[in-house]
Biotite code that builds the C-alpha atoms (Angstrom):
import biotite.structure as struc

atoms = struc.array([
    struc.Atom([120.914, -77.660, -64.259], chain_id="A", res_id=1, res_name="MET", atom_name="CA", element="C"),
    struc.Atom([117.767, -77.236, -66.752], chain_id="A", res_id=2, res_name="ALA", atom_name="CA", element="C"),
    struc.Atom([113.833, -79.279, -65.896], chain_id="A", res_id=3, res_name="SER", atom_name="CA", element="C"),
    struc.Atom([113.634, -82.053, -68.712], chain_id="A", res_id=4, res_name="THR", atom_name="CA", element="C"),
    struc.Atom([109.781, -81.853, -68.132], chain_id="A", res_id=5, res_name="THR", atom_name="CA", element="C"),
    struc.Atom([108.200, -80.566, -70.876], chain_id="A", res_id=6, res_name="SER", atom_name="CA", element="C"),
    struc.Atom([105.398, -77.077, -71.142], chain_id="A", res_id=7, res_name="ALA", atom_name="CA", element="C"),
    struc.Atom([102.657, -80.213, -72.168], chain_id="A", res_id=8, res_name="ALA", atom_name="CA", element="C"),
    struc.Atom([102.760, -81.214, -68.482], chain_id="A", res_id=9, res_name="THR", atom_name="CA", element="C"),
    struc.Atom([102.130, -78.126, -67.298], chain_id="A", res_id=10, res_name="HIS", atom_name="CA", element="C"),
    struc.Atom([99.174, -77.391, -69.487], chain_id="A", res_id=11, res_name="ALA", atom_name="CA", element="C"),
    struc.Atom([96.616, -77.943, -67.117], chain_id="A", res_id=12, res_name="PRO", atom_name="CA", element="C"),
    struc.Atom([97.824, -75.428, -64.630], chain_id="A", res_id=13, res_name="LEU", atom_name="CA", element="C"),
    struc.Atom([98.499, -72.509, -66.537], chain_id="A", res_id=14, res_name="LEU", atom_name="CA", element="C"),
    struc.Atom([95.117, -73.037, -68.623], chain_id="A", res_id=15, res_name="ALA", atom_name="CA", element="C"),
    struc.Atom([93.248, -72.702, -65.325], chain_id="A", res_id=16, res_name="ALA", atom_name="CA", element="C"),
    struc.Atom([95.099, -69.472, -64.510], chain_id="A", res_id=17, res_name="ILE", atom_name="CA", element="C"),
    struc.Atom([94.335, -68.449, -67.916], chain_id="A", res_id=18, res_name="GLN", atom_name="CA", element="C"),
    struc.Atom([90.587, -69.232, -67.684], chain_id="A", res_id=19, res_name="ALA", atom_name="CA", element="C"),
    struc.Atom([90.308, -67.507, -64.077], chain_id="A", res_id=20, res_name="ARG", atom_name="CA", element="C"),
    struc.Atom([88.160, -63.986, -64.362], chain_id="A", res_id=21, res_name="ARG", atom_name="CA", element="C"),
    struc.Atom([86.034, -62.509, -62.888], chain_id="A", res_id=22, res_name="SER", atom_name="CA", element="C"),
    struc.Atom([82.649, -63.746, -63.851], chain_id="A", res_id=23, res_name="ILE", atom_name="CA", element="C"),
    struc.Atom([79.399, -61.818, -62.058], chain_id="A", res_id=24, res_name="TYR", atom_name="CA", element="C"),
    struc.Atom([76.267, -63.916, -63.545], chain_id="A", res_id=25, res_name="ALA", atom_name="CA", element="C"),
    struc.Atom([76.536, -67.365, -62.125], chain_id="A", res_id=26, res_name="GLN", atom_name="CA", element="C"),
    struc.Atom([73.514, -69.657, -61.482], chain_id="A", res_id=27, res_name="GLY", atom_name="CA", element="C"),
    struc.Atom([73.429, -71.662, -59.174], chain_id="A", res_id=28, res_name="LYS", atom_name="CA", element="C"),
    struc.Atom([73.424, -75.396, -61.134], chain_id="A", res_id=29, res_name="ARG", atom_name="CA", element="C"),
    struc.Atom([75.221, -77.616, -59.026], chain_id="A", res_id=30, res_name="GLN", atom_name="CA", element="C"),
    struc.Atom([79.007, -78.486, -60.996], chain_id="A", res_id=31, res_name="ILE", atom_name="CA", element="C"),
    struc.Atom([80.572, -80.109, -57.948], chain_id="A", res_id=32, res_name="LEU", atom_name="CA", element="C"),
    struc.Atom([78.296, -81.627, -54.419], chain_id="A", res_id=33, res_name="THR", atom_name="CA", element="C"),
    struc.Atom([79.140, -79.895, -52.401], chain_id="A", res_id=34, res_name="ASP", atom_name="CA", element="C"),
    struc.Atom([80.829, -82.225, -50.255], chain_id="A", res_id=35, res_name="GLU", atom_name="CA", element="C"),
    struc.Atom([82.997, -82.374, -53.158], chain_id="A", res_id=36, res_name="ALA", atom_name="CA", element="C"),
    struc.Atom([83.624, -77.960, -53.289], chain_id="A", res_id=37, res_name="VAL", atom_name="CA", element="C"),
    struc.Atom([83.822, -78.621, -49.834], chain_id="A", res_id=38, res_name="THR", atom_name="CA", element="C"),
    struc.Atom([86.635, -81.238, -49.600], chain_id="A", res_id=39, res_name="SER", atom_name="CA", element="C"),
    struc.Atom([88.706, -79.857, -52.942], chain_id="A", res_id=40, res_name="LEU", atom_name="CA", element="C"),
    struc.Atom([88.593, -76.713, -50.791], chain_id="A", res_id=41, res_name="VAL", atom_name="CA", element="C"),
    struc.Atom([89.393, -77.079, -47.450], chain_id="A", res_id=42, res_name="LYS", atom_name="CA", element="C"),
    struc.Atom([92.029, -79.416, -49.075], chain_id="A", res_id=43, res_name="ALA", atom_name="CA", element="C"),
    struc.Atom([93.921, -76.640, -51.202], chain_id="A", res_id=44, res_name="ILE", atom_name="CA", element="C"),
    struc.Atom([93.605, -75.139, -48.122], chain_id="A", res_id=45, res_name="VAL", atom_name="CA", element="C"),
    struc.Atom([95.905, -77.084, -46.029], chain_id="A", res_id=46, res_name="LYS", atom_name="CA", element="C"),
    struc.Atom([97.881, -77.857, -49.274], chain_id="A", res_id=47, res_name="ASP", atom_name="CA", element="C"),
    struc.Atom([99.375, -73.774, -49.883], chain_id="A", res_id=48, res_name="SER", atom_name="CA", element="C"),
    struc.Atom([102.085, -72.276, -48.351], chain_id="A", res_id=49, res_name="PRO", atom_name="CA", element="C"),
    struc.Atom([102.846, -70.308, -44.861], chain_id="A", res_id=50, res_name="SER", atom_name="CA", element="C"),
    struc.Atom([105.430, -69.024, -43.667], chain_id="A", res_id=51, res_name="ALA", atom_name="CA", element="C"),
    struc.Atom([107.071, -71.468, -40.722], chain_id="A", res_id=52, res_name="PHE", atom_name="CA", element="C"),
    struc.Atom([104.111, -73.328, -41.578], chain_id="A", res_id=53, res_name="ASN", atom_name="CA", element="C"),
    struc.Atom([101.859, -71.573, -39.913], chain_id="A", res_id=54, res_name="SER", atom_name="CA", element="C"),
    struc.Atom([98.982, -72.491, -41.269], chain_id="A", res_id=55, res_name="GLN", atom_name="CA", element="C"),
    struc.Atom([97.390, -69.974, -40.465], chain_id="A", res_id=56, res_name="SER", atom_name="CA", element="C"),
    struc.Atom([94.053, -69.717, -43.190], chain_id="A", res_id=57, res_name="SER", atom_name="CA", element="C"),
    struc.Atom([90.896, -70.743, -42.415], chain_id="A", res_id=58, res_name="ARG", atom_name="CA", element="C"),
    struc.Atom([87.471, -70.975, -44.722], chain_id="A", res_id=59, res_name="VAL", atom_name="CA", element="C"),
    struc.Atom([83.710, -70.738, -44.443], chain_id="A", res_id=60, res_name="ALA", atom_name="CA", element="C"),
    struc.Atom([81.853, -72.690, -47.312], chain_id="A", res_id=61, res_name="ILE", atom_name="CA", element="C"),
    struc.Atom([78.349, -71.673, -47.380], chain_id="A", res_id=62, res_name="LEU", atom_name="CA", element="C"),
    struc.Atom([75.902, -73.098, -50.020], chain_id="A", res_id=63, res_name="PHE", atom_name="CA", element="C"),
    struc.Atom([72.511, -72.851, -50.032], chain_id="A", res_id=64, res_name="GLY", atom_name="CA", element="C"),
    struc.Atom([69.972, -70.601, -47.838], chain_id="A", res_id=65, res_name="LYS", atom_name="CA", element="C"),
    struc.Atom([72.910, -69.847, -45.370], chain_id="A", res_id=66, res_name="GLN", atom_name="CA", element="C"),
    struc.Atom([75.045, -68.553, -48.523], chain_id="A", res_id=67, res_name="HIS", atom_name="CA", element="C"),
    struc.Atom([71.853, -66.958, -49.520], chain_id="A", res_id=68, res_name="GLU", atom_name="CA", element="C"),
    struc.Atom([71.680, -65.062, -45.923], chain_id="A", res_id=69, res_name="LYS", atom_name="CA", element="C"),
    struc.Atom([74.614, -64.202, -46.185], chain_id="A", res_id=70, res_name="TYR", atom_name="CA", element="C"),
    struc.Atom([74.711, -61.732, -49.483], chain_id="A", res_id=71, res_name="TRP", atom_name="CA", element="C"),
    struc.Atom([70.453, -61.765, -48.105], chain_id="A", res_id=72, res_name="ASN", atom_name="CA", element="C"),
    struc.Atom([70.943, -60.524, -45.017], chain_id="A", res_id=73, res_name="GLU", atom_name="CA", element="C"),
    struc.Atom([74.428, -60.515, -43.672], chain_id="A", res_id=74, res_name="TYR", atom_name="CA", element="C"),
    struc.Atom([76.484, -58.465, -46.058], chain_id="A", res_id=75, res_name="ALA", atom_name="CA", element="C"),
    struc.Atom([73.882, -55.511, -46.911], chain_id="A", res_id=76, res_name="PRO", atom_name="CA", element="C"),
    struc.Atom([73.305, -55.408, -43.006], chain_id="A", res_id=77, res_name="GLU", atom_name="CA", element="C"),
    struc.Atom([76.548, -54.972, -41.867], chain_id="A", res_id=78, res_name="ILE", atom_name="CA", element="C"),
    struc.Atom([78.200, -52.693, -44.937], chain_id="A", res_id=79, res_name="TYR", atom_name="CA", element="C"),
    struc.Atom([75.269, -50.558, -44.506], chain_id="A", res_id=80, res_name="GLY", atom_name="CA", element="C"),
    struc.Atom([76.016, -49.581, -41.300], chain_id="A", res_id=81, res_name="LYS", atom_name="CA", element="C"),
    struc.Atom([80.026, -48.651, -41.429], chain_id="A", res_id=82, res_name="VAL", atom_name="CA", element="C"),
    struc.Atom([79.171, -47.732, -44.979], chain_id="A", res_id=83, res_name="ALA", atom_name="CA", element="C"),
    struc.Atom([75.479, -45.448, -45.244], chain_id="A", res_id=84, res_name="GLY", atom_name="CA", element="C"),
    struc.Atom([72.053, -46.281, -46.250], chain_id="A", res_id=85, res_name="PRO", atom_name="CA", element="C"),
    struc.Atom([73.631, -44.075, -49.948], chain_id="A", res_id=86, res_name="GLU", atom_name="CA", element="C"),
    struc.Atom([76.698, -46.201, -49.712], chain_id="A", res_id=87, res_name="ALA", atom_name="CA", element="C"),
    struc.Atom([74.208, -49.066, -49.232], chain_id="A", res_id=88, res_name="LEU", atom_name="CA", element="C"),
    struc.Atom([71.846, -48.487, -51.911], chain_id="A", res_id=89, res_name="ALA", atom_name="CA", element="C"),
    struc.Atom([74.587, -48.189, -54.726], chain_id="A", res_id=90, res_name="LYS", atom_name="CA", element="C"),
    struc.Atom([76.016, -51.847, -53.754], chain_id="A", res_id=91, res_name="GLN", atom_name="CA", element="C"),
    struc.Atom([72.069, -53.567, -53.367], chain_id="A", res_id=92, res_name="GLN", atom_name="CA", element="C"),
    struc.Atom([71.961, -54.784, -56.855], chain_id="A", res_id=93, res_name="LYS", atom_name="CA", element="C"),
    struc.Atom([75.362, -55.768, -57.249], chain_id="A", res_id=94, res_name="ARG", atom_name="CA", element="C"),
    struc.Atom([74.968, -58.373, -53.520], chain_id="A", res_id=95, res_name="LEU", atom_name="CA", element="C"),
    struc.Atom([71.760, -59.688, -54.997], chain_id="A", res_id=96, res_name="GLU", atom_name="CA", element="C"),
    struc.Atom([73.652, -60.660, -57.868], chain_id="A", res_id=97, res_name="ALA", atom_name="CA", element="C"),
    struc.Atom([75.474, -62.670, -55.320], chain_id="A", res_id=98, res_name="PHE", atom_name="CA", element="C"),
    struc.Atom([73.144, -64.584, -52.970], chain_id="A", res_id=99, res_name="ALA", atom_name="CA", element="C"),
    struc.Atom([72.435, -66.108, -57.396], chain_id="A", res_id=100, res_name="GLY", atom_name="CA", element="C"),
    struc.Atom([75.170, -67.858, -57.548], chain_id="A", res_id=101, res_name="ALA", atom_name="CA", element="C"),
    struc.Atom([75.653, -71.328, -56.331], chain_id="A", res_id=102, res_name="THR", atom_name="CA", element="C"),
    struc.Atom([77.826, -70.619, -52.611], chain_id="A", res_id=103, res_name="GLY", atom_name="CA", element="C"),
    struc.Atom([80.644, -67.972, -51.061], chain_id="A", res_id=104, res_name="THR", atom_name="CA", element="C"),
    struc.Atom([84.233, -69.560, -49.508], chain_id="A", res_id=105, res_name="VAL", atom_name="CA", element="C"),
    struc.Atom([84.620, -67.719, -47.492], chain_id="A", res_id=106, res_name="LEU", atom_name="CA", element="C"),
    struc.Atom([88.765, -66.864, -46.244], chain_id="A", res_id=107, res_name="PHE", atom_name="CA", element="C"),
    struc.Atom([89.867, -65.592, -42.472], chain_id="A", res_id=108, res_name="PHE", atom_name="CA", element="C"),
    struc.Atom([92.939, -65.508, -41.146], chain_id="A", res_id=109, res_name="GLU", atom_name="CA", element="C"),
    struc.Atom([92.999, -67.281, -37.736], chain_id="A", res_id=110, res_name="ASP", atom_name="CA", element="C"),
    struc.Atom([94.994, -64.245, -35.228], chain_id="A", res_id=111, res_name="ASP", atom_name="CA", element="C"),
    struc.Atom([95.391, -66.736, -32.224], chain_id="A", res_id=112, res_name="ALA", atom_name="CA", element="C"),
    struc.Atom([97.262, -68.821, -34.488], chain_id="A", res_id=113, res_name="SER", atom_name="CA", element="C"),
    struc.Atom([98.984, -66.013, -36.319], chain_id="A", res_id=114, res_name="LEU", atom_name="CA", element="C"),
    struc.Atom([100.354, -65.526, -32.227], chain_id="A", res_id=115, res_name="GLU", atom_name="CA", element="C"),
    struc.Atom([101.285, -69.095, -32.034], chain_id="A", res_id=116, res_name="ALA", atom_name="CA", element="C"),
    struc.Atom([103.357, -68.770, -34.746], chain_id="A", res_id=117, res_name="SER", atom_name="CA", element="C"),
    struc.Atom([104.755, -65.501, -33.498], chain_id="A", res_id=118, res_name="ALA", atom_name="CA", element="C"),
    struc.Atom([105.651, -66.185, -29.943], chain_id="A", res_id=119, res_name="LYS", atom_name="CA", element="C"),
    struc.Atom([107.527, -69.602, -30.988], chain_id="A", res_id=120, res_name="ARG", atom_name="CA", element="C"),
    struc.Atom([109.713, -67.312, -33.179], chain_id="A", res_id=121, res_name="ASN", atom_name="CA", element="C"),
    struc.Atom([109.949, -64.253, -32.074], chain_id="A", res_id=122, res_name="PRO", atom_name="CA", element="C"),
    struc.Atom([113.362, -63.127, -34.881], chain_id="A", res_id=123, res_name="GLY", atom_name="CA", element="C"),
    struc.Atom([110.413, -61.959, -36.452], chain_id="A", res_id=124, res_name="VAL", atom_name="CA", element="C"),
    struc.Atom([107.306, -62.641, -34.917], chain_id="A", res_id=125, res_name="ALA", atom_name="CA", element="C"),
    struc.Atom([106.402, -58.168, -36.642], chain_id="A", res_id=126, res_name="SER", atom_name="CA", element="C"),
    struc.Atom([105.985, -60.416, -40.294], chain_id="A", res_id=127, res_name="GLN", atom_name="CA", element="C"),
    struc.Atom([103.270, -62.922, -39.405], chain_id="A", res_id=128, res_name="PHE", atom_name="CA", element="C"),
    struc.Atom([100.251, -60.878, -40.439], chain_id="A", res_id=129, res_name="SER", atom_name="CA", element="C"),
    struc.Atom([101.999, -59.708, -43.092], chain_id="A", res_id=130, res_name="PRO", atom_name="CA", element="C"),
    struc.Atom([103.522, -62.619, -44.086], chain_id="A", res_id=131, res_name="TRP", atom_name="CA", element="C"),
    struc.Atom([99.442, -63.749, -43.079], chain_id="A", res_id=132, res_name="SER", atom_name="CA", element="C"),
    struc.Atom([97.854, -61.896, -45.956], chain_id="A", res_id=133, res_name="LEU", atom_name="CA", element="C"),
    struc.Atom([100.637, -62.966, -48.852], chain_id="A", res_id=134, res_name="GLN", atom_name="CA", element="C"),
    struc.Atom([98.854, -67.002, -47.784], chain_id="A", res_id=135, res_name="SER", atom_name="CA", element="C"),
    struc.Atom([95.335, -66.176, -47.197], chain_id="A", res_id=136, res_name="SER", atom_name="CA", element="C"),
    struc.Atom([96.628, -64.705, -51.181], chain_id="A", res_id=137, res_name="GLY", atom_name="CA", element="C"),
    struc.Atom([97.650, -67.710, -52.843], chain_id="A", res_id=138, res_name="ILE", atom_name="CA", element="C"),
    struc.Atom([94.906, -69.899, -50.988], chain_id="A", res_id=139, res_name="ALA", atom_name="CA", element="C"),
    struc.Atom([92.160, -67.508, -52.652], chain_id="A", res_id=140, res_name="GLN", atom_name="CA", element="C"),
    struc.Atom([93.679, -68.004, -55.872], chain_id="A", res_id=141, res_name="GLY", atom_name="CA", element="C"),
    struc.Atom([94.716, -71.599, -55.443], chain_id="A", res_id=142, res_name="ASN", atom_name="CA", element="C"),
    struc.Atom([90.149, -71.790, -54.519], chain_id="A", res_id=143, res_name="VAL", atom_name="CA", element="C"),
    struc.Atom([89.471, -69.414, -57.470], chain_id="A", res_id=144, res_name="TRP", atom_name="CA", element="C"),
    struc.Atom([91.868, -71.530, -59.828], chain_id="A", res_id=145, res_name="ASN", atom_name="CA", element="C"),
    struc.Atom([90.149, -75.186, -59.093], chain_id="A", res_id=146, res_name="ALA", atom_name="CA", element="C"),
    struc.Atom([86.683, -74.031, -58.925], chain_id="A", res_id=147, res_name="LEU", atom_name="CA", element="C"),
    struc.Atom([87.556, -71.750, -61.943], chain_id="A", res_id=148, res_name="THR", atom_name="CA", element="C"),
    struc.Atom([88.866, -76.036, -63.493], chain_id="A", res_id=149, res_name="ALA", atom_name="CA", element="C"),
    struc.Atom([85.754, -78.418, -61.770], chain_id="A", res_id=150, res_name="ALA", atom_name="CA", element="C"),
    struc.Atom([83.778, -75.500, -64.472], chain_id="A", res_id=151, res_name="GLY", atom_name="CA", element="C"),
    struc.Atom([82.728, -72.608, -62.029], chain_id="A", res_id=152, res_name="TYR", atom_name="CA", element="C"),
    struc.Atom([82.471, -68.923, -62.453], chain_id="A", res_id=153, res_name="GLY", atom_name="CA", element="C"),
    struc.Atom([83.739, -67.130, -59.356], chain_id="A", res_id=154, res_name="ALA", atom_name="CA", element="C"),
    struc.Atom([84.349, -63.533, -58.796], chain_id="A", res_id=155, res_name="ASN", atom_name="CA", element="C"),
    struc.Atom([86.895, -62.009, -54.879], chain_id="A", res_id=156, res_name="LEU", atom_name="CA", element="C"),
    struc.Atom([84.608, -59.879, -53.377], chain_id="A", res_id=157, res_name="GLN", atom_name="CA", element="C"),
    struc.Atom([85.816, -58.303, -50.091], chain_id="A", res_id=158, res_name="HIS", atom_name="CA", element="C"),
    struc.Atom([82.475, -56.308, -49.084], chain_id="A", res_id=159, res_name="VAL", atom_name="CA", element="C"),
    struc.Atom([82.489, -56.998, -45.813], chain_id="A", res_id=160, res_name="ILE", atom_name="CA", element="C"),
    struc.Atom([86.037, -57.726, -45.148], chain_id="A", res_id=161, res_name="PRO", atom_name="CA", element="C"),
    struc.Atom([86.315, -53.692, -46.357], chain_id="A", res_id=162, res_name="SER", atom_name="CA", element="C"),
    struc.Atom([83.870, -52.387, -43.097], chain_id="A", res_id=163, res_name="THR", atom_name="CA", element="C"),
    struc.Atom([83.705, -55.067, -40.452], chain_id="A", res_id=164, res_name="SER", atom_name="CA", element="C"),
    struc.Atom([86.236, -57.279, -41.138], chain_id="A", res_id=165, res_name="PRO", atom_name="CA", element="C"),
    struc.Atom([85.772, -59.612, -37.403], chain_id="A", res_id=166, res_name="LEU", atom_name="CA", element="C"),
    struc.Atom([81.653, -59.347, -37.805], chain_id="A", res_id=167, res_name="ALA", atom_name="CA", element="C"),
    struc.Atom([81.382, -62.770, -39.967], chain_id="A", res_id=168, res_name="ALA", atom_name="CA", element="C"),
    struc.Atom([82.866, -65.171, -37.460], chain_id="A", res_id=169, res_name="ALA", atom_name="CA", element="C"),
    struc.Atom([80.368, -63.384, -34.989], chain_id="A", res_id=170, res_name="GLU", atom_name="CA", element="C"),
    struc.Atom([77.901, -64.033, -37.471], chain_id="A", res_id=171, res_name="LEU", atom_name="CA", element="C"),
    struc.Atom([78.459, -67.870, -38.246], chain_id="A", res_id=172, res_name="LEU", atom_name="CA", element="C"),
    struc.Atom([79.241, -67.965, -35.595], chain_id="A", res_id=173, res_name="LYS", atom_name="CA", element="C"),
    struc.Atom([83.416, -69.264, -35.981], chain_id="A", res_id=174, res_name="LEU", atom_name="CA", element="C"),
    struc.Atom([85.701, -68.555, -33.031], chain_id="A", res_id=175, res_name="PRO", atom_name="CA", element="C"),
    struc.Atom([86.471, -64.521, -32.530], chain_id="A", res_id=176, res_name="ALA", atom_name="CA", element="C"),
    struc.Atom([89.790, -64.612, -33.114], chain_id="A", res_id=177, res_name="THR", atom_name="CA", element="C"),
    struc.Atom([88.399, -65.283, -37.506], chain_id="A", res_id=178, res_name="TRP", atom_name="CA", element="C"),
    struc.Atom([89.479, -62.352, -39.029], chain_id="A", res_id=179, res_name="ARG", atom_name="CA", element="C"),
    struc.Atom([87.424, -62.395, -43.072], chain_id="A", res_id=180, res_name="ILE", atom_name="CA", element="C"),
    struc.Atom([90.307, -61.431, -45.995], chain_id="A", res_id=181, res_name="HIS", atom_name="CA", element="C"),
    struc.Atom([87.575, -62.691, -48.254], chain_id="A", res_id=182, res_name="ALA", atom_name="CA", element="C"),
    struc.Atom([84.647, -64.129, -49.972], chain_id="A", res_id=183, res_name="GLU", atom_name="CA", element="C"),
    struc.Atom([85.100, -65.936, -53.272], chain_id="A", res_id=184, res_name="LEU", atom_name="CA", element="C"),
    struc.Atom([82.208, -66.386, -54.990], chain_id="A", res_id=185, res_name="VAL", atom_name="CA", element="C"),
    struc.Atom([81.159, -69.300, -57.316], chain_id="A", res_id=186, res_name="PHE", atom_name="CA", element="C"),
    struc.Atom([78.111, -70.062, -59.391], chain_id="A", res_id=187, res_name="GLY", atom_name="CA", element="C"),
    struc.Atom([77.543, -71.810, -62.759], chain_id="A", res_id=188, res_name="SER", atom_name="CA", element="C"),
])
């Protein structure tokens, strides 16, 4: 049976999806309070779907000095160690630009949560790792769309995830089972 819901009902969601772009030139003007961003992001991640309701996605939201330190110190240090000084020199201005934004949402998948889900569901245990990537991607897209709808520009990065996925958790004193997958930089 066809839905009787009109296209207008879905217009706000479609508008947010269509407006979402990678925006690199960002400022620090605060559109929402840090608390409002945190509440929004956590609610979206919690309500984003995951296989067998494993809820393995985690986030850390960086603002102010912590956000700046991540892009001015942590990211260059880790990226430079893995990729080398020449590669770091090519990326330095980009990393500095990210520090000029309002904040960063770090997306993680919790290996402990995935292992527990695999133990509860042994018949599909080997699928939880790929499914978690899908769940993480859904959460990333949902958060990006929501921040766009709120008036922020954003861009999705993989600076530390591509070089050392466990380093961010260690540097930020998060659980050692949190493996970083993406960094969503957002600003005005």
